[in-house]
N, C-alpha and C positions, 0 to 999 in steps of 0.2 A: 686364547684366540688372538690372532694378529690385529694390530690397530693401524689405521690409516688416517693421515691428515689430508683434507681435501679443500679445494677451492671450486665453487660452483655458482651458477646464476640461479636466483629464485624466480618466482612467477612475476615479481615486480621488476625483473631484469636488473637486479642488484647483486653484486658479488658478495658472497658469504664464505666464511672459512670456519671449519669445525673439524672434529675428529669422530671417527666411527670405527666400530669393531666388526670384522667379518672374517669368514674362513679363508677367503682369497680376494684378489683384486677384482675379479669379475663380480663376486657377490657384493663387494663394497660398492661398486658402481651401480648395481641393481638397487641396493638399499638407498643410495643417494637419489636415484630417479623416483623411488617410491615416495620420498619426501617432497616430490614436486620440483626437484632441482635438476639443472643441467650441468653435469660435472665437467670442469675445465682442466683441473690438475689433481692428481692423486699420488700420495707419497706414503710409503710404509714407514711407520715409526715404532719405537720400542713401546711395548704395552706398559711396562712398569717404569715409573719415574724413579730415577736414581738421584741421590743427593749430589748436585753438581759441586765439584771441588772448587771451581772458580767462584761459585755463589757463596760457599762457606768461607772462602778466603776474603771475599769482599765484606761479608758480615763481620769476620774477625777483625779486619782493618777498621771498620766502623766502630766496633767495640773497643779497639785499642784507642781510637780517638776519644771515645767517651771516657775511658779510664784516665787519659791525659787531662781531659776537661774537668772531670770530677776531682782529681787530686791536684789540680793547679790551684793557685792562690785565689783565682777568680771565683771558684765555686763557693767560697765562704764569704763573699761580698754581697752587700745589698746594692741594688741598682736604683739610681734616682730617676723617677718618672715624672714628667710634666703632664698635668691633667687639666681638662676643662669639664666642669660639672655644674649641675643645677642644684640649688638647695632644696631639701625636702620640705622646708617651711614656706618657700616662695619660689617664684620663677626666675630669681636672680641667677645669672651665670657667674660662676666663680672659677678662677684659674689659680694654680699653685703647683707645688711639688710634693711628692710622697716617696718614701724609701721602701722598697720591697724586693723580693728575690725574682719575681717575674710580674708580667702585666696582670695575670689573673689575681695574684695576691694583692696587687695595687688596687684593683677594682673593689676587692672585698674590704680592704682597709677604708676606702672612701665611703662605701655603703655603711660601714660601722660608724662613720662620722655623720650619717644622715645626708650624704651627698649622692646624687645620681650621675655617674660619670658619662660624659658625652664623647670624650676622646682621651685616651691614655697612650703616651708614647715615651720611649726612653730618651734621656738626655745624653747618654753615653758616659755619665759619671758613675763612679762606684764608691761605696763606703765600706771600709774594713769592719768586720765584726770582731768583737773582743769577748773575753771571758771564758773561752773554751780552752781546756787543757789539751796538750797534744794527743792524749789517748781519746778524749771526747771528740776531737776534730777528726781523728782517723776513723772512728766508728761511725761518725756522722756522714763522712764521705763514702764509707763502705756501704752504708744503708742507701745512700743516694745512688750509688752504682748499681746495686741490686734492683732498685726501683726502675732504673732505666733499662736494665736487662730483662726484668720480669715486671712490666708495668702493672700496678695494682688494678684490679677490676672492681667495679661497683657490684656488691652482692645483689643477687636477684631478689632477695627479700626487700632490699631498699627500693628497687624499681617497682616491685609489686605494691609496696606501701605508698609510693608516689602516685601510681596509677589509681589505686583505690581512693586516696584522699582527693586527688584532682577530679575524679568522677563525681564524688559526693559534692564537692564545692561548685563544679560547673552545673550540676543538677540544681543546686540551690541558687543559681544565677549570680554567684560571686565572680567578679572580674578575674581574668586569668592572672594578671600581675599580683593581685592580692592572694589568689590561690597559691601561686608559687611561693610567696612570702610565708604563708602559713605552713605549707609543706616543708619548706626549708627549715623551719623551726622544729619539725618533728623528725628530721633526717639526722642520723648519727654519722654517716660516712662523710668524711671531710671533702673527698673529691666530688661527690655528688652535690654537696652543699655549695661548693665553689661553682660548679656548672650551673646550678639553678640560679645562683646569683648573677652569672653572666647572661643567662637566658632572660632574666628580668630586664636587664639593660637593653638587650636586643629588641624585646617586645615594646619597651618604652619608646624606642626609636622607630617603631612602625612595623616590625616584623610580626608575623603570625606565630602561633605556638609550634606549628609543624615546621616552619622555616627555622625557628630557633633550635628545634630538635635535630634537624638535618645538619647543623654545624657540629654535632657531637655524635657522629656515626659510630665511634669506638665505644660509646657509652650505651646508647639506646639501640636495641635491635631494629632491623629494617621493618619487621612486622609492627613494632611499636610506632615507628615514625609514619608508616603508610596508613595505619588505621586512624591515627590522629588527623592526618591530612584528609582522609575520606570522611571523617566525622565533621571536620570543619566545613567541607564542601556540602555534605548532606544535612547539616544541621542537627546531627545526633552525636555530638562529641562525647557527651556523658556516657551514652550507651557503648560507644566504641572503647572508651577508656575502661569501662567495666569488663568488656570482652578481653582487653589486654591484660587486666589484672587477673582474670580467671585463667587465661592462658599461661601467664607467668607462674601462678599458683600450681597449675598442673605440672609445669616443667620443674618447679621446686620439689614437688612431691616425688617426681620421677628420679631426680638427682639424689634426694634423700634416701630413697630405697636402694639405689646403686651404692651409695656411700655406706649405708648400713650393712649391705652384703659384704663389702670389702673390709669392714672394720675388724671382723673376727680374724681373717688370715693375717692382717697387718699386725694386730696385737700379738698373735701367736708367733709370727716371725720376729717381732721385737723381743719376746720372751726367749725364743731360741737363741737369738744373738747374745742376750745377756747371760744365759746359761753357759753357752759355749765360751764366751769371753771369760767368765768366771773360772771355768775349768782350765783354760789355757794360761790364765794369769796366776791362779792360786794352787791348782792341783798338779798340773804337768811339771812345773819346776821341781817339785818334790821328787817325782819319779826320775827326772833327768839326773839329779845327783846320785840316785841309787844306781842307775844304769852306768854312770861313769865309774863308780866304785868297783863294779864287777867286770867292767870292760868286756861286755858281751856284744855280739853282732846283732844290730837291731833290724827288724823287718822294715820293709818300705813304708807301711802305714804309720809306724811309730816315728820314723825319720821325718815324714811329712808333718806329723803332729808337732814334733819338737821344733822343726824349722818355723812353723806357724807361730808357736808360742814364743820363740826367741825373737821373731820379727815384731810381734805385738809388744813385747817387753822392751826392746831396744830401739825400734824404729817406728814407734807408734805415731809420731808426727807425720810420717809419710802417708798414713791413712787419711789424715785430715787434709793434707795437700792434694792427694788424689781425689778425694771427695769434692773439694773446692773446684779443682780443675774439671771434674766431670760435670758439675753443676753449670760452670761457665760454658763448656762445650755444648751441653744440652740446650742452654739458652740461645746460643748462636745458631745451632741447627734448627731450633723451633722458629727462628725468625725467617728461615727460608721456606718458600712454598713447597719445594721438593722434600724438605725435612719434615714439614708438617704432614704431608701426604704419606711419607714412609712410616711415621709414627702411627697415623690412623690405620694404615694398611696392616701393620703388625698387630695393633690392638684388636682388630677384627679376627685375627687368626689364632689368638691365644685360646687354648682349650677352655671351655666353660665360660670364661670371662668374655671372650670375643662375641659369643652369642648374645650376651646381655648388652654389650656396647653397641653392636650392630642393630639389634631390635629397638633399642632406645633411640638410636639415630632415626630409624624409619618412623617410629612413633612421633618424634618431634616434627618430622617432615609432614606427616599426615595431619597432625594437630594444627600445624601452621596453615595448611591448605584449607582445613575445615573452618578455621577462624576467619580466614580471608574471604572464603565464599560467603559466609554468613554476614560479613561486613559489607558485602556488595561489590568487592573488587572483581575485576574480570579474570578469566582463567590465565591469560598471559601475564597480567600483573601479579597474580598470586604465585605463579610458578617462578617468575623472576625474583620476587621478594623471598620466596622459600629457598631458592638456590643460593642466595646471599647469606643465609644462615648456616650453610654447610661449609666446613673448613676443608674437607677432603675434596680435592679438585676433580677426581674421577666421578664421584657421586654428583657433585654440582654440575659437571658436564653432561651427565645423563639427564638431569632435570632440565637443563637448557635445551637438550635435544627434544624432550617432551614438549617444551614451550614452542620450539620451532615447528614441530609436527602439528600442534594445535593451530598455529598461524596459517598453515596450508590446508586446514580443514580435516585433519585426521582425528579419530576417536581418542579421547583421553584414556579410556580403559585399555584400548589396544596398545597405546603408547606405553602405558604403565607395564603391560605384559612384556613388551619388547625390551624394557630396561633390565628384566630379570632380577629386579631388586625386591619387588613386593610379593608377599604370599598370594597364592591364587584366590584366597577368600577376599582379600582386599581388592584385587583386580575385578572380581565379579561384583563386589559392592559398588565400585566406581562405575562399571558398565550399567548396572541397574539404575544407579542414580542418573546417568545420562539419559537412559531410555524413558524414565519416569519424570524427569525434570526436577528431581529432588537431590541434586548432586551435593548440596551443602549438608543435608541430613544424612545421606549415606556416607559421606566423607567423615562426618562426626562419629558415626557408628564404626567405621573402619578404624578410626583413631582409638575408640574404646576397646575394640578387639585387639589391636596391637598393644595397648596398655596392659591388657590381661595377659598377653603373651610374654611381655616383659616381666610381669609379676611371677609367672610360672618359671621363667628362665632364672630369675633371682632365687626362687625357692630351690630349684635344682642346684644352683651354684652353692647356696648355703649348706644344703644337705651333703653335697660332695666334698666341701671344704673341710668339714670336721674330721672324717677319716683320713683325708689326704694330709692334713696338718699333723694328725696323730702319728701317721706313718713316717712323715718327714722328721718330726721331733725324735721319735724312737730310733730312726736310722742314724741320725747325727750322734745321739748319746751312745748308741751301740758302737759306732765307729770310734768315738773318742775313748770310751772305756775299753773296747777291744784292743785298740792300738796300745794302750797303757799296760794291759795285762798280758798281752802276747809274750813280751820278753820275760815277764815274771814267771809265766807258766814254763817257758823254755828253760829258765834258770832252775826252777824246781825239778824239772825232769833231769837236768844234768846232775843235780845234787843227789837224786835218787840213784842214778847210775853209779 
């Protein structure tokens, strides 16, 4: 269906811009008016986003600069930071200098000395590090490069543990700063420990827990941050933290099921790769010498097999170079919005797997909505926070349209139906929830229904993968062995004649 970008006035006489899908321009204008808007400009756009070459080039340039930065002499230097801090044993203000790779590490070092940093700033001086061999320095910088290209994420299990322990401590009336200190001692992830350490400094300087969380949006999901803020405002922070931990546990369980379903095909593909590589390296060369001795004309499958074997034996290093280049290119593309959208769109269309990925995404959306409603957030706040959890711009745009429709008084259930994203059962549950005033309860039931649908999709995927992998393995072995024995059979037939 064609897509259109429009500019229109809403009921508050404010200009808004968005995208809409419609069969033609007339239908697009009608849909815009149904939203309560007065269309000013309408422009047809491509429905599918393509990865912009210029965007990829810009990311490639940024990556090149990162490579130069990482492999420069500066990356192995410690920076001298000047600090002002208070002593943990008294209110005395202390000033001094500390050496660290960055400001975050400097604050952590100060806390280890029982100092509470008030200000940390660089002096511009650097200190060379020593003791690393050239090989160690190379791999250290290579590891730093991959961390910049693929920033490490805090595991959801660690966030769940944090939410659970914070809920228990807040319920026990333990101050937030002490709670964070206790949680930090139980966290294994270094990145999260460092973030918690910085959050303590911010709270000591007067910030609230929600304000501190908002400074680390790349770590804490929007639903985490907004429920903490709502809990602080409503005086039920412990209850909302428990809701967050339950939500994260549900998401972990969902992810674990998907990973479990994908484990079997990945293991089988790994075994296939090992078996084929073994045949190409150890078995095929023996047949090659036999074929050369008899000087026979080889069929095409055999020539393909011999070429592949020769390539692996003589130019194996190109495989690693190509794999490294592919990883770098993948990382660059994933850093672009269009690239992420393309990957998501393709993942939804993969047979069997796409159904699981798409339904799990819908389940996450409905779970987030159900949690937000139960926490007392408004419908528009809930939809806004939910859309922020979706990486696929097209889906996030549809949720934003639902939010805009709610703002002008339209039914949430009807708006869900118009997105064409949700199953009819879910749409009906939402409509019933609106009519009965139990939207939070019905949304939770809809989430449970979708979770059951994901379970069934995973079972179908697992059941289908076993025969598919068996056929693939058999087909590859048959091709290899058939390619090897076709010339032998031809040779025997010539000998008989």
